A tleap script that builds the chain and sets N, CA, C and O, in Angstrom:
source leaprc.protein.ff14SB
mol = sequence {
  NMET ILE ILE HIE ASN HIE SER SER GLY ARG
  LEU LYS SER CYS PRO GLN CYS SER ASN SER
  GLU GLY LYS HIE VAL PHE TYR ALA TYR GLU
  SER PHE GLY MET ARG THR MET GLU ASP GLY
  SER THR ILE VAL GLN SER TRP CYS PRO GLY
  CYS ARG SER ASN ALA LYS PRO GLN THR GLN
  PRO ILE ALA THR CCYS
}
set mol.1.N position { 24.909 102.215 164.126 }
set mol.1.CA position { 26.027 102.160 163.229 }
set mol.1.C position { 25.741 103.089 162.062 }
set mol.1.O position { 24.671 103.031 161.455 }
set mol.2.N position { 26.691 103.934 161.759 }
set mol.2.CA position { 26.538 104.850 160.636 }
set mol.2.C position { 27.582 104.489 159.586 }
set mol.2.O position { 28.782 104.487 159.862 }
set mol.3.N position { 27.111 104.185 158.382 }
set mol.3.CA position { 27.982 103.883 157.253 }
set mol.3.C position { 27.725 104.945 156.200 }
set mol.3.O position { 26.577 105.300 155.933 }
set mol.4.N position { 28.800 105.452 155.599 }
set mol.4.CA position { 28.694 106.542 154.634 }
set mol.4.C position { 29.535 106.195 153.412 }
set mol.4.O position { 30.681 105.767 153.549 }
set mol.5.N position { 28.980 106.375 152.228 }
set mol.5.CA position { 29.752 106.219 150.996 }
set mol.5.C position { 30.366 107.568 150.671 }
set mol.5.O position { 29.650 108.535 150.413 }
set mol.6.N position { 31.680 107.635 150.682 }
set mol.6.CA position { 32.458 108.860 150.526 }
set mol.6.C position { 33.291 108.726 149.257 }
set mol.6.O position { 33.466 107.618 148.749 }
set mol.7.N position { 33.800 109.820 148.746 }
set mol.7.CA position { 34.628 109.759 147.538 }
set mol.7.C position { 35.865 108.886 147.737 }
set mol.7.O position { 36.412 108.364 146.766 }
set mol.8.N position { 36.315 108.721 148.989 }
set mol.8.CA position { 37.484 107.878 149.257 }
set mol.8.C position { 37.094 106.445 149.604 }
set mol.8.O position { 37.959 105.652 149.978 }
set mol.9.N position { 35.820 106.096 149.489 }
set mol.9.CA position { 35.379 104.729 149.749 }
set mol.9.C position { 34.314 104.666 150.826 }
set mol.9.O position { 33.790 105.691 151.264 }
set mol.10.N position { 34.006 103.463 151.242 }
set mol.10.CA position { 32.972 103.231 152.258 }
set mol.10.C position { 33.544 103.534 153.640 }
set mol.10.O position { 34.615 103.044 153.998 }
set mol.11.N position { 32.827 104.342 154.409 }
set mol.11.CA position { 33.276 104.755 155.739 }
set mol.11.C position { 32.297 104.286 156.799 }
set mol.11.O position { 31.114 104.091 156.521 }
set mol.12.N position { 32.797 104.104 158.023 }
set mol.12.CA position { 31.962 103.747 159.164 }
set mol.12.C position { 32.374 104.611 160.339 }
set mol.12.O position { 33.557 104.897 160.520 }
set mol.13.N position { 31.407 105.026 161.134 }
set mol.13.CA position { 31.727 105.815 162.322 }
set mol.13.C position { 32.014 104.887 163.495 }
set mol.13.O position { 31.425 103.813 163.613 }
set mol.14.N position { 32.923 105.316 164.356 }
set mol.14.CA position { 33.206 104.607 165.604 }
set mol.14.C position { 32.414 105.308 166.701 }
set mol.14.O position { 32.628 106.498 166.931 }
set mol.15.N position { 31.505 104.613 167.387 }
set mol.15.CA position { 30.697 105.282 168.408 }
set mol.15.C position { 31.523 105.813 169.576 }
set mol.15.O position { 31.173 106.840 170.155 }
set mol.16.N position { 32.604 105.139 169.929 }
set mol.16.CA position { 33.439 105.600 171.043 }
set mol.16.C position { 34.196 106.873 170.661 }
set mol.16.O position { 34.189 107.846 171.415 }
set mol.17.N position { 34.844 106.873 169.501 }
set mol.17.CA position { 35.541 108.081 169.029 }
set mol.17.C position { 34.551 109.232 168.856 }
set mol.17.O position { 34.837 110.368 169.234 }
set mol.18.N position { 33.390 108.930 168.282 }
set mol.18.CA position { 32.377 109.961 168.047 }
set mol.18.C position { 31.892 110.559 169.358 }
set mol.18.O position { 31.701 111.771 169.455 }
set mol.19.N position { 31.692 109.721 170.364 }
set mol.19.CA position { 31.268 110.204 171.675 }
set mol.19.C position { 32.347 111.094 172.292 }
set mol.19.O position { 32.037 112.144 172.855 }
set mol.20.N position { 33.597 110.684 172.190 }
set mol.20.CA position { 34.707 111.461 172.754 }
set mol.20.C position { 34.862 112.811 172.072 }
set mol.20.O position { 35.164 113.811 172.725 }
set mol.21.N position { 34.653 112.842 170.747 }
set mol.21.CA position { 34.837 114.067 169.963 }
set mol.21.C position { 33.598 114.952 169.914 }
set mol.21.O position { 33.693 116.132 169.577 }
set mol.22.N position { 32.441 114.397 170.246 }
set mol.22.CA position { 31.204 115.167 170.179 }
set mol.22.C position { 30.672 115.344 168.765 }
set mol.22.O position { 29.824 116.202 168.521 }
set mol.23.N position { 31.163 114.538 167.837 }
set mol.23.CA position { 30.694 114.544 166.449 }
set mol.23.C position { 31.021 113.177 165.857 }
set mol.23.O position { 31.853 112.447 166.396 }
set mol.24.N position { 30.370 112.833 164.753 }
set mol.24.CA position { 30.638 111.544 164.119 }
set mol.24.C position { 32.053 111.538 163.559 }
set mol.24.O position { 32.464 112.474 162.874 }
set mol.25.N position { 32.789 110.478 163.856 }
set mol.25.CA position { 34.159 110.306 163.384 }
set mol.25.C position { 34.174 109.058 162.503 }
set mol.25.O position { 33.831 107.967 162.957 }
set mol.26.N position { 34.573 109.226 161.241 }
set mol.26.CA position { 34.525 108.143 160.261 }
set mol.26.C position { 35.917 107.658 159.877 }
set mol.26.O position { 36.837 108.450 159.666 }
set mol.27.N position { 36.047 106.337 159.791 }
set mol.27.CA position { 37.259 105.665 159.325 }
set mol.27.C position { 36.870 104.747 158.172 }
set mol.27.O position { 35.685 104.514 157.932 }
set mol.28.N position { 37.865 104.228 157.461 }
set mol.28.CA position { 37.597 103.269 156.387 }
set mol.28.C position { 36.869 102.060 156.959 }
set mol.28.O position { 37.279 101.509 157.981 }
set mol.29.N position { 35.809 101.657 156.314 }
set mol.29.CA position { 34.993 100.514 156.752 }
set mol.29.C position { 35.867 99.285 156.968 }
set mol.29.O position { 35.695 98.567 157.953 }
set mol.30.N position { 36.798 99.039 156.059 }
set mol.30.CA position { 37.644 97.850 156.108 }
set mol.30.C position { 38.547 97.820 157.338 }
set mol.30.O position { 38.966 96.744 157.764 }
set mol.31.N position { 38.853 98.981 157.914 }
set mol.31.CA position { 39.776 99.027 159.053 }
set mol.31.C position { 39.147 98.523 160.354 }
set mol.31.O position { 39.864 98.271 161.322 }
set mol.32.N position { 37.818 98.373 160.394 }
set mol.32.CA position { 37.153 97.944 161.624 }
set mol.32.C position { 37.304 96.455 161.896 }
set mol.32.O position { 37.282 96.040 163.055 }
set mol.33.N position { 37.455 95.656 160.871 }
set mol.33.CA position { 37.516 94.210 161.050 }
set mol.33.C position { 36.116 93.625 161.172 }
set mol.33.O position { 35.129 94.347 161.316 }
set mol.34.N position { 36.059 92.317 161.111 }
set mol.34.CA position { 34.782 91.613 161.134 }
set mol.34.C position { 34.749 90.644 162.309 }
set mol.34.O position { 35.792 90.242 162.823 }
set mol.35.N position { 33.558 90.278 162.722 }
set mol.35.CA position { 33.402 89.259 163.758 }
set mol.35.C position { 32.316 88.284 163.337 }
set mol.35.O position { 31.356 88.644 162.655 }
set mol.36.N position { 32.493 87.038 163.764 }
set mol.36.CA position { 31.525 85.991 163.462 }
set mol.36.C position { 30.618 85.810 164.666 }
set mol.36.O position { 31.085 85.608 165.787 }
set mol.37.N position { 29.326 85.883 164.423 }
set mol.37.CA position { 28.324 85.745 165.474 }
set mol.37.C position { 28.033 84.264 165.727 }
set mol.37.O position { 28.434 83.401 164.947 }
set mol.38.N position { 27.333 83.984 166.824 }
set mol.38.CA position { 26.986 82.603 167.175 }
set mol.38.C position { 26.198 81.894 166.079 }
set mol.38.O position { 26.331 80.685 165.890 }
set mol.39.N position { 25.376 82.656 165.360 }
set mol.39.CA position { 24.563 82.036 164.306 }
set mol.39.C position { 25.329 81.852 162.996 }
set mol.39.O position { 24.764 81.391 162.005 }
set mol.40.N position { 26.615 82.214 162.992 }
set mol.40.CA position { 27.451 82.050 161.810 }
set mol.40.C position { 27.507 83.258 160.905 }
set mol.40.O position { 28.314 83.290 159.975 }
set mol.41.N position { 26.669 84.261 161.151 }
set mol.41.CA position { 26.709 85.468 160.326 }
set mol.41.C position { 27.951 86.286 160.675 }
set mol.41.O position { 28.462 86.217 161.793 }
set mol.42.N position { 28.422 87.053 159.710 }
set mol.42.CA position { 29.600 87.890 159.899 }
set mol.42.C position { 29.168 89.345 159.850 }
set mol.42.O position { 28.464 89.756 158.928 }
set mol.43.N position { 29.589 90.128 160.843 }
set mol.43.CA position { 29.241 91.549 160.902 }
set mol.43.C position { 30.503 92.368 161.152 }
set mol.43.O position { 31.516 91.845 161.615 }
set mol.44.N position { 30.425 93.650 160.840 }
set mol.44.CA position { 31.544 94.551 161.082 }
set mol.44.C position { 31.639 94.844 162.584 }
set mol.44.O position { 30.618 94.928 163.266 }
set mol.45.N position { 32.862 94.998 163.095 }
set mol.45.CA position { 33.065 95.370 164.490 }
set mol.45.C position { 32.450 96.751 164.734 }
set mol.45.O position { 32.440 97.587 163.830 }
set mol.46.N position { 31.947 96.995 165.923 }
set mol.46.CA position { 31.324 98.281 166.240 }
set mol.46.C position { 32.360 99.382 166.423 }
set mol.46.O position { 32.236 100.457 165.837 }
set mol.47.N position { 33.376 99.118 167.229 }
set mol.47.CA position { 34.391 100.125 167.543 }
set mol.47.C position { 35.611 99.941 166.654 }
set mol.47.O position { 35.883 98.839 166.178 }
set mol.48.N position { 36.349 101.034 166.431 }
set mol.48.CA position { 37.591 100.959 165.667 }
set mol.48.C position { 38.625 100.146 166.459 }
set mol.48.O position { 38.462 99.976 167.667 }
set mol.49.N position { 39.674 99.644 165.816 }
set mol.49.CA position { 40.669 98.830 166.522 }
set mol.49.C position { 41.312 99.554 167.710 }
set mol.49.O position { 41.583 98.928 168.734 }
set mol.50.N position { 41.559 100.853 167.590 }
set mol.50.CA position { 42.152 101.599 168.694 }
set mol.50.C position { 41.270 101.615 169.926 }
set mol.50.O position { 41.760 101.424 171.039 }
set mol.51.N position { 39.986 101.836 169.748 }
set mol.51.CA position { 39.059 101.854 170.887 }
set mol.51.C position { 38.876 100.461 171.474 }
set mol.51.O position { 38.730 100.321 172.688 }
set mol.52.N position { 38.883 99.426 170.631 }
set mol.52.CA position { 38.751 98.059 171.141 }
set mol.52.C position { 39.946 97.666 171.996 }
set mol.52.O position { 39.811 96.837 172.896 }
set mol.53.N position { 41.111 98.246 171.732 }
set mol.53.CA position { 42.309 97.898 172.504 }
set mol.53.C position { 42.606 98.920 173.602 }
set mol.53.O position { 43.669 98.869 174.222 }
set mol.54.N position { 41.676 99.848 173.847 }
set mol.54.CA position { 41.858 100.913 174.845 }
set mol.54.C position { 43.056 101.800 174.538 }
set mol.54.O position { 43.675 102.350 175.448 }
set mol.55.N position { 43.378 101.936 173.276 }
set mol.55.CA position { 44.455 102.818 172.834 }
set mol.55.C position { 43.841 103.895 171.943 }
set mol.55.O position { 42.690 103.784 171.521 }
set mol.56.N position { 44.614 104.922 171.667 }
set mol.56.CA position { 44.128 105.931 170.733 }
set mol.56.C position { 44.087 105.332 169.330 }
set mol.56.O position { 44.903 104.469 169.009 }
set mol.57.N position { 43.154 105.774 168.490 }
set mol.57.CA position { 43.107 105.259 167.122 }
set mol.57.C position { 44.452 105.446 166.423 }
set mol.57.O position { 45.102 106.482 166.569 }
set mol.58.N position { 44.856 104.436 165.665 }
set mol.58.CA position { 46.146 104.455 164.980 }
set mol.58.C position { 46.123 105.287 163.704 }
set mol.58.O position { 47.175 105.702 163.217 }
set mol.59.N position { 44.946 105.532 163.161 }
set mol.59.CA position { 44.830 106.286 161.923 }
set mol.59.C position { 43.996 107.538 162.149 }
set mol.59.O position { 43.180 107.604 163.068 }
set mol.60.N position { 44.216 108.514 161.307 }
set mol.60.CA position { 43.428 109.740 161.359 }
set mol.60.C position { 42.063 109.477 160.724 }
set mol.60.O position { 41.964 108.701 159.773 }
set mol.61.N position { 41.023 110.109 161.234 }
set mol.61.CA position { 39.705 109.941 160.613 }
set mol.61.C position { 39.725 110.454 159.176 }
set mol.61.O position { 40.458 111.386 158.848 }
set mol.62.N position { 38.917 109.838 158.335 }
set mol.62.CA position { 38.795 110.282 156.950 }
set mol.62.C position { 37.800 111.431 156.855 }
set mol.62.O position { 37.950 112.315 156.012 }
set mol.63.N position { 36.791 111.421 157.712 }
set mol.63.CA position { 35.763 112.466 157.687 }
set mol.63.C position { 35.143 112.603 159.074 }
set mol.63.O position { 35.169 111.668 159.874 }
set mol.64.N position { 34.586 113.776 159.347 }
set mol.64.CA position { 33.823 114.027 160.573 }
set mol.64.C position { 32.599 114.849 160.192 }
set mol.64.O position { 32.582 115.506 159.151 }
set mol.65.N position { 31.581 114.809 161.035 }
set mol.65.CA position { 30.414 115.671 160.818 }
set mol.65.C position { 29.645 115.798 162.115 }
set mol.65.O position { 28.623 116.482 162.162 }
savepdb mol mol.pdb
quit
């Protein structure tokens, strides 16, 4: 998981989008959503909502590298 602090806020890369594009693709951290683990801890989702639903991402990336 790659998290980056950018001038537009906290960003996270989606591994599926990044793999498809051949470079890191970053979206707003908040857009990924959270999940609750069996132990009760809460973590950020790995993939963006578009990749989790097998659809194209609904938003444009904020940054790439």
